[in-house]
C-alpha positions in Angstrom: 89.3 110.2 120.7 88.9 108.7 117.2 86.1 106.5 118.5 84.3 109.4 120.1 84.6 111.4 116.9 83.1 108.5 114.9 80.3 108.2 117.4 79.5 111.9 117.2 79.7 111.7 113.4 77.3 108.8 113.3 74.8 110.6 115.5 74.9 113.7 113.3 74.5 111.6 110.1 71.6 109.6 111.6 69.8 112.8 112.8 70.3 114.4 109.4 68.7 111.4 107.7 65.7 111.6 110.0 65.3 115.3 109.3 65.6 114.7 105.6 62.9 112.1 105.7 60.7 114.5 107.7 61.2 117.2 105.2 60.4 114.9 102.3 57.2 113.8 104.1 56.2 117.5 104.7 56.8 118.4 101.0 54.7 115.5 99.8 52.0 116.5 102.2 51.8 120.0 100.6 51.4 118.6 97.1 48.9 115.8 98.0 46.4 114.6 95.4 42.8 115.7 95.3 41.3 112.3 96.0 42.2 112.4 99.7 39.7 112.0 102.5 39.4 115.0 104.9 36.5 113.8 107.0 35.4 110.3 108.0 32.1 109.2 109.5 32.7 107.8 113.0 30.4 105.8 115.3 30.5 107.7 118.6 27.8 108.0 121.2 26.7 111.5 122.1 28.5 111.1 125.4 31.7 109.9 123.8 31.7 112.7 121.3 31.1 115.3 123.9 33.9 114.0 126.1 36.4 113.9 123.2 35.4 117.3 121.9 35.9 118.7 125.5 39.4 117.1 125.6 40.2 118.6 122.2 39.1 122.1 123.4 41.3 121.8 126.4 44.3 120.7 124.3 43.7 123.6 121.9 43.5 126.0 124.9 46.8 124.7 126.4 48.5 124.9 123.0 47.3 128.5 122.6 48.7 129.4 126.0 52.1 127.8 125.5 54.9 130.3 126.0 57.6 130.7 123.3 60.1 129.0 125.5 57.8 126.0 126.3 59.3 122.6 127.0 59.5 120.8 123.6 58.4 117.6 125.2 55.3 119.2 126.6 54.6 120.8 123.2 55.1 117.5 121.4 52.7 115.7 123.8 50.0 118.3 123.3 50.1 118.2 119.5 50.3 114.4 119.5 47.2 114.1 121.8 45.4 116.7 119.6 46.1 114.5 116.6 44.7 111.5 118.3 41.5 113.4 119.4 40.9 114.7 115.9 41.3 111.3 114.4 38.8 109.7 116.8 36.4 112.5 115.8 36.9 111.7 112.2 38.7 114.9 111.4 41.5 113.3 109.4 42.9 116.4 107.7 43.2 118.2 111.1 44.6 115.0 112.7 47.4 114.8 110.0 48.3 118.4 110.5 48.6 118.0 114.3 50.8 114.9 113.9 53.0 116.7 111.3 53.5 119.5 113.8 54.4 117.0 116.5 56.9 115.4 114.1 58.5 118.7 113.4 58.9 119.2 117.2 60.5 115.8 117.7 61.5 114.0 114.5 63.2 111.2 116.5 60.0 109.8 118.0 58.9 106.8 116.0 55.4 106.7 117.4 54.5 110.0 115.8 55.6 108.7 112.4 53.5 105.6 112.9 50.4 107.7 113.9 51.0 110.0 110.9 51.2 107.0 108.6 48.0 105.6 110.0 46.0 108.7 109.3 47.6 109.2 105.9 46.5 105.7 105.0 42.9 106.6 106.1 43.1 109.6 103.8 44.2 107.4 100.9 47.6 109.1 100.8 49.4 105.9 100.5 52.7 107.2 99.2 53.0 109.6 102.0 51.9 106.9 104.5 54.7 104.6 103.2 57.3 107.4 103.7 56.1 108.0 107.2 56.2 104.3 108.2 59.6 104.1 106.6 60.8 106.9 108.9 59.4 105.0 111.9 61.3 102.0 110.7 64.5 104.0 110.3 64.1 104.9 114.0 63.0 101.5 115.2 63.9 98.9 112.6 63.1 95.9 114.8 59.5 96.9 115.5 57.3 94.2 113.9 54.2 96.3 114.0 55.8 98.9 111.7 56.8 96.2 109.2 53.3 94.8 109.1 52.0 98.3 108.4 54.5 98.8 105.7 53.6 95.5 104.1 49.9 96.4 104.3 50.3 99.8 102.8 52.5 98.4 100.0 50.1 95.5 99.2 46.7 97.1 99.7 47.3 100.8 99.1 50.0 100.8 96.4 49.3 97.4 94.7 52.9 96.1 95.1 53.7 93.0 93.1 53.9 89.5 94.6 57.7 89.6 94.4 57.9 93.0 96.1 55.8 91.8 99.0 57.8 88.6 99.3 60.9 90.8 99.5 59.4 92.9 102.2 58.6 89.9 104.3 62.2 88.7 104.0 63.4 92.1 105.2 60.9 92.0 108.0 62.0 88.5 109.1 65.7 89.7 109.1 65.1 92.9 110.9 62.9 91.4 113.6 64.7 88.1 114.1 61.5 86.3 112.8 59.0 87.9 115.2 56.0 85.8 115.7 53.6 88.4 114.4 55.5 88.5 111.1 55.5 84.7 111.0 51.7 84.6 111.6 51.0 87.1 108.9 53.2 85.2 106.5 51.6 81.9 107.4 48.2 83.4 106.5 49.6 84.7 103.2 50.8 81.2 102.3 47.5 79.6 103.3 45.6 82.1 101.2 47.6 80.8 98.2 46.7 77.2 99.1 50.1 76.4 100.4 49.0 74.7 103.6 52.2 72.9 104.4 54.2 76.1 104.1 51.6 77.9 106.3 51.9 75.2 108.9 55.7 75.6 109.0 55.4 79.3 109.7 52.8 78.9 112.4 55.3 76.4 114.1 58.0 79.0 113.8 55.7 81.6 115.5 55.0 79.1 118.3 58.7 78.7 118.9 58.8 82.5 119.5 55.7 82.4 121.7 55.2 78.9 123.1 52.2 79.7 125.3 50.1 81.3 122.6 46.9 79.3 122.4 45.7 81.0 119.3 48.8 79.8 117.4 48.4 76.3 118.8 44.8 76.3 117.5 45.9 77.3 114.0 48.5 74.6 114.0 45.9 71.9 115.0 43.5 73.2 112.3 46.1 73.0 109.6 47.4 69.6 110.7 43.8 68.3 110.6 43.4 69.8 107.1 46.6 68.2 105.8 45.5 64.9 107.4 42.2 65.1 105.6 43.8 65.9 102.3 46.2 62.9 102.6 43.3 60.6 103.4 
């Protein structure tokens, strides 16, 4: 009985935290800065544009015809797909609004927070993008892709310090059990700083996680050759 009570309590606390993060993200969205990008030029053929615009129109029609008691999963799916369609068409502001609506329908789906973060980054709304990817990580802390996006937003969008990025990599290594994608990204970071030996070590760690990866093997051979040349 006590264990069941604790389980229910943990679920309620976790859900409340997700909803709080969602509310914070929505509030920040409303008070966004003026230097955001609403529309982006996209390279689509006339045929591709026509197809996606047709898909968007169909999604809008279905959303407009949804009954009040519509299945939330169906509703979520429609708004998520609409957000994707608008993003492909370069309509970033509309895309963000659709993803926000989807996140309000189902705040526990990490993929919608990832999609929201992506489009917010494209709009130069990096603080909002960071909060969205943090929500995705709250829901799926072991997802390496989310960690890499958080690191990228922090480093490239918010100009985080060297020490802050190092700390994020340490968190990512711990949360993902040293996922190969994190190790590869960190190896590239070390090499960019001229630390070839350290970079080689992290490529070798990545290979331990993914022994058949030929791309990693190629990088290891390249760095081994570079070190050999330096020593000679």
